[in-house]
C-alpha positions as CSV (number, residue, x, y, z in Angstrom):
1,M,25.9,51.7,-65.5
2,D,22.5,53.4,-65.2
3,Y,22.7,57.2,-65.2
4,D,19.8,59.6,-65.2
5,F,21.1,62.7,-66.9
6,E,18.0,64.7,-65.9
7,E,19.1,64.3,-62.3
8,S,22.6,65.6,-63.0
9,V,23.6,69.0,-61.6
10,G,25.6,69.5,-64.8
11,Y,22.4,68.9,-66.9
12,W,20.5,71.5,-64.9
13,L,23.3,74.1,-65.1
14,T,23.8,73.5,-68.9
15,R,20.1,73.6,-69.7
16,T,19.7,76.8,-67.7
17,T,22.8,78.4,-69.2
18,Q,21.7,77.6,-72.7
19,A,18.2,79.1,-72.1
20,Y,19.8,82.3,-70.6
21,H,22.2,82.6,-73.6
22,R,19.4,82.1,-76.1
23,A,17.2,84.7,-74.4
24,F,20.1,87.2,-74.2
25,S,21.1,86.6,-77.8
26,D,17.5,87.2,-78.9
27,A,17.4,90.4,-76.9
28,I,20.6,91.9,-78.3
29,E,20.2,90.7,-81.9
30,P,18.2,93.7,-83.0
31,F,21.2,95.9,-82.1
32,G,23.5,94.0,-84.4
33,I,25.6,92.4,-81.8
34,T,26.1,88.7,-81.0
35,F,26.3,87.0,-77.6
36,R,30.1,86.5,-78.0
37,Q,30.6,90.1,-79.0
38,A,28.6,91.2,-75.9
39,Q,30.9,88.9,-73.8
40,V,34.0,90.6,-75.2
41,L,32.7,94.1,-74.4
42,C,31.6,93.0,-71.0
43,W,34.9,91.6,-70.0
44,I,37.0,94.4,-71.3
45,T,34.6,97.1,-70.1
46,L,34.4,95.7,-66.6
47,E,38.0,94.4,-66.2
48,G,40.0,96.7,-68.5
49,R,42.1,95.7,-71.4
50,M,43.5,92.2,-71.5
51,T,45.4,90.0,-73.9
52,V,43.6,87.8,-76.5
53,A,44.7,84.7,-74.6
54,E,43.3,86.1,-71.2
55,L,40.1,87.0,-72.9
56,A,39.7,83.7,-74.6
57,N,40.3,81.9,-71.3
58,R,37.6,84.0,-69.6
59,M,35.2,83.3,-72.4
60,M,36.1,79.6,-72.4
61,I,36.8,79.6,-76.2
62,E,39.9,78.9,-78.2
63,P,42.0,82.0,-79.2
64,P,41.6,81.4,-82.9
65,T,37.8,81.5,-82.5
66,L,38.1,84.7,-80.6
67,V,40.3,86.3,-83.2
68,G,37.5,86.1,-85.8
69,I,35.1,87.7,-83.3
70,L,37.6,90.4,-82.6
71,G,38.1,91.1,-86.3
72,R,34.4,91.9,-86.8
73,M,34.4,94.0,-83.7
74,E,37.5,95.9,-84.8
75,R,35.9,96.6,-88.2
76,N,32.9,98.1,-86.2
77,Q,35.4,100.1,-84.2
78,W,34.2,98.7,-80.9
79,I,37.5,97.4,-79.9
80,S,41.2,98.0,-80.6
81,R,44.0,95.5,-80.7
82,T,47.6,96.7,-79.9
83,S,50.8,94.8,-79.7
84,C,52.3,94.1,-76.3
85,D,55.7,95.9,-75.8
86,E,57.3,93.0,-74.0
87,D,56.1,90.3,-76.5
88,R,55.1,91.4,-80.0
89,R,53.2,88.1,-80.5
90,R,50.7,89.1,-77.8
91,K,47.9,91.5,-78.5
92,W,46.1,93.7,-76.1
93,V,42.3,94.1,-76.6
94,G,40.7,97.3,-75.4
95,V,37.3,99.0,-75.8
96,T,36.9,102.1,-77.9
97,P,34.6,105.1,-77.2
98,K,32.5,104.0,-80.3
99,A,31.4,101.0,-78.3
100,A,29.7,103.1,-75.6
101,P,26.2,103.1,-77.2
102,I,26.4,99.3,-77.8
103,W,27.6,98.7,-74.2
104,K,24.6,100.7,-73.0
105,K,22.2,98.4,-74.9
106,I,24.0,95.3,-73.6
107,A,23.7,96.6,-70.0
108,E,20.0,97.4,-70.5
109,C,19.4,93.9,-71.9
110,G,21.4,92.4,-68.9
111,V,19.1,94.2,-66.5
112,E,16.0,92.9,-68.3
113,M,17.4,89.4,-68.5
114,R,18.1,89.4,-64.7
115,R,14.5,90.6,-64.1
116,R,13.0,87.9,-66.4
117,A,15.3,85.1,-65.0
118,T,14.4,85.9,-61.4
119,E,10.7,86.5,-61.9
120,G,8.8,84.8,-59.1
121,I,11.9,84.1,-57.0
122,S,12.2,85.7,-53.6
123,E,15.3,87.6,-52.4
124,R,15.9,84.8,-49.9
125,Q,15.7,82.2,-52.7
126,L,18.1,84.2,-54.8
127,K,20.6,84.4,-51.9
128,T,20.3,80.6,-51.4
129,L,20.7,80.0,-55.2
130,K,23.9,82.1,-55.2
131,T,25.2,80.3,-52.1
132,L,24.6,76.9,-53.7
133,L,26.2,77.9,-57.0
134,D,29.2,79.3,-55.2
135,T,29.5,76.0,-53.3
136,I,29.3,74.0,-56.6
137,D,31.9,76.3,-58.1
138,E,34.2,75.9,-55.1
139,N,33.8,72.1,-55.1
140,L,34.6,71.8,-58.8
141,S,37.5,74.4,-58.7
142,A,39.2,72.7,-55.8
143,K,42.4,70.9,-56.6
144,V,42.0,67.1,-56.8
145,P,44.7,65.5,-54.5
146,A,47.3,63.5,-56.4
147,K,46.9,59.8,-56.3
148,S,49.7,58.0,-54.5
């Protein structure tokens, strides 16, 4: 089977995502924070506290990988982990006040990344891009009918 990966939507999305992550990582590195740590702060700042499992799912990483990231963040006092009253095996992750200056830097970098990423793209093109990406997301998130 002949398959041209460079004509694959997945290839385009992956290449673009990797470039965005690299640029964002480079921008926040001087502040002593990693891309994954920024993701943690983003999710729990915007969505509120959540369990380790929920956070790992949103970040699309395995919980054991996340636990190492959270350990470093806890040592920096950016997050806190507390046991769940209903299930002591589950841990809640929340942001601490000490994370506020780091979150401010992350948000500033986010604004700059958005500006850089959309440079030379009109508002109309951005709206079309968002619509197209939403359609791809919906297409891929749709349940596949069971085979009979």
